[in-house]
N, C-alpha and C positions, 0 to 999 in steps of 0.2 A: 250361286255356284261356287264362287271363290271361298266364301266363308264355310260352306259345307265341305268342300274339299280339304280345307285346312283342318277343320274339326275332325273329319274322319281320319286323317293321317296322324293327328295329335292323339286321338283315342288309340290308334294302332300302336303308336310309339309308347304309350303308357302301359299297354298290356303285353306287348311282345318282349322278347329278351333284349338286353342292353345293346347288343350288336345291331339288331334291327332298328332300334331307336336311333342310333348314330347314323344309319343310312337314310332313315325316313325324315330326319330333321331338315336336311337341306332340300329335300324334295318338297316338304311342306311350305318352304319359302316361295316356291313357284306359285302358290295360291295366296300366301299372306302378303307378299310385297305388292302385287297388282291391286289387291284390295285396299291397302294403305294408300297407294297412288290414286285410287279413285276418291279417297277422302281428300287428297290434295286438290283434285279437280272440283270436288264439291266446295272447297274453300274459295275457289276462283269463280264459282257460280256457273260452271261450264257443263254440268251434267244434264241440267234441265232448265226449262223456262220458269220453273216453279222455285221460288226462294225456299219453300218448305222442304222440297226434295233435296236441294243442294245443301241446306243446313243439316238435314237428316244424314246425308252421306258424310258430311264433315264431322259431326258429333259422334256418329256411330262408328265410323271407320278410323278416324283420327283420335278422338278422345277416348271412347270406350275400347276400341280395338287396340290402338297403338299407345295409348296413355300420353298423348301429346295434346296440350290444351288448344282448343279452337281459337280462343281469344288471343293467346300468345302467338299462334301461328299466323293469324291474319295480320297482327301488328308487325311481326318480324318479317314474314315472307311477302305478303301482299303490299302493305303500306310502306315498308322500308326497302326490302330488296328489289321488288319489281319497280318501284317508283324511282329508285336511285341505284341502279346496278353499277358496281365497281366504283362508287363514289366514296372516298375515304370519310369516315365518321358518319356516314349516312347509310351505307350498306352493311348490315351486321355480318354478312357472310365473309367480309374481308377481315374480320377480327375474331377468329375462333381460337380461344385460349387452349394451350400455351403457344400456339404457332403465330407467325407473322407472315402476311401475304404481301407486305409492302414496307418501304423504309420508314414511313411515318409510324406505323405500329411498332416496328423494331426499335426505333429511337425512344419510344415511350415505355418500353418494357424494362424491367429490372435487369441488372447485369447478369445474374445467373440464368434468367430466361433468354437473354440475348445469346449467351453461350450455347444454350440448347438450340436456339433457332439457327445459329450458324453451323453447328456441328452435327446435330442429330435430327433436325426437323424432317429432312427428306426421308430418312430411314424410319422415323416414328410415325409418319403420316397414316399408314394403313393400320398398324397396331392401335394407334390412338382412335381411329375411326370405329373401333369396337365399342367405344364409349359414347359415340355420337347420339344415339337415341336416349341414353341415360342423362346426358347433359340437357337435352331438350325437355326431358321430364322435369328436371330440376327447374329449368327456366319457366316451364308451364306453371308450376306452383308459385314461383317467385313473382310471375306476372300477375297472378290472381291476388297474391298478398299485397302487391303494390297498389292494385286497383282498389282493394278493400281499404287500405290505409288512407287513400285519397278520396274515399267515399264514392268510388265509381262502381257501385254494385247494381248491376242491371239484370234483366232476365237472362241475357247471354252469360253473365258471370255465374248465375245460379245453375244454368244448364251445363256450363263447363265444370263447375265444382262437382255436380252430381255425376256427370259422365266420367270424370277422372276417378272419382271414388268407386264408381261401378267397375272401372277397369281393373282395379286391384281386387275387388270382390270376385269378379269372373275369372281372373287369371291366377289368383293366389289363394284367397280365402276358401272358396269352394273346392278347388283341386287339392289343396293341402289336407282338407278334411277327409277326402276320399282316398287320396294317393300318397299323402305324406310328403317327406322332403324331396322326393323326385320332382314334384311340381316346381319347386324353387329352382332346381338345377336346370330343368327344361326351359323355364321362363327366362332365366339369365342367358342360356345358350341361344335361344331363338332371337331375342332382341339384340344381343351383342352381334350376331351375324348379320342382322338387318343393316347395321351401321355401315359397314364397308360397301354393301350393295347400293345403298342410297348415295353414298359418297361418289360412286362411280358415275352417277348421272349429274348430280348437282355441282360437283367439282369441275370436271372438264368443260362444262358449259361456259365458264368464264375465265378459267385459268389462262395466264400468259396473254391476256388481252389488255387493252389500255386501261389504266387506273387513273382517276382524276381526283382533284381536291375540290372542285366545284362543278356543278352541272352546266352543260351547255344550254343555250336558250332553246334549242331544238331537241326535245326529249325523244322524238322518233329516231333522230340520228344517233343519239346516245344508245338506244336499245340495239341498233344495228351494229354499232362499233364494238360493243363489249360482249356480244353473244355469238355463239357458234352452234351450228348443228353438228351432231355426233353420229358417225356411221357405226351403228351398233350391230353385233351379231343377232341373229333372229331371236334367240332365247331372251336376250336383254330387251329387244324391241317389244316383245310380248310383256315382259315383267314391268317395263316402264310405260306401258300403254301409250306409246307415241311421243314421250317426252324427250326423245333424242332430237326431235324437231324443236330445239330451244329457240330459234329465231322466231318461228311462228308463234310459239308459246309466249314469248315476251311481247310480240307485237299485238297479239289479239287476246 
């Protein structure tokens, strides 16, 4: 349903006048973002009791649809963030270049970056979030390259490489052939807008909560201390498929 709705609106945006395209683009995100979030659920194995169905959702909706590597995401999000939330040097979400979320990251930054963090970071947060998805795509390929360099080429690696390649064929090669440069502009606009939307759920879930340098012995206590639920408007509750319940998400 979600993919069909997004596809229909994308087709309409391609054939209607430019003004209609501008109006339809944000509406299409009401279908695209929940679909991508279901890929996130597949990565956690929470869609089905079947590993195959969970992996299908992850690779189809995250890698093919969103262009974010499944292997990279599991390493970054499942193994690092969820295991070590708000732990310095263990949770990658605490260190999103060029920003600093804590004094340790700030002290390790070059002087010019420290100036940015002191004076501009607060203002730049949302404009920079337009590049969030693009940075994840870069990290996805970098993760695959590192695994290949170290000889860790598995079936999952090949599935990821194929899915990410298919993403660009589906989103760029085929549309450019039929629609020309419009396809590139639409692609950039769609995925740039997804960045701030995603940031509104994954950022506030942990911001301004305790940050540690080492994990406590009780991981359950850690999950409760550094996570909060977010009271979202109805439209955002729908788009995030329940991820406003971050405490339950981290616990279970």
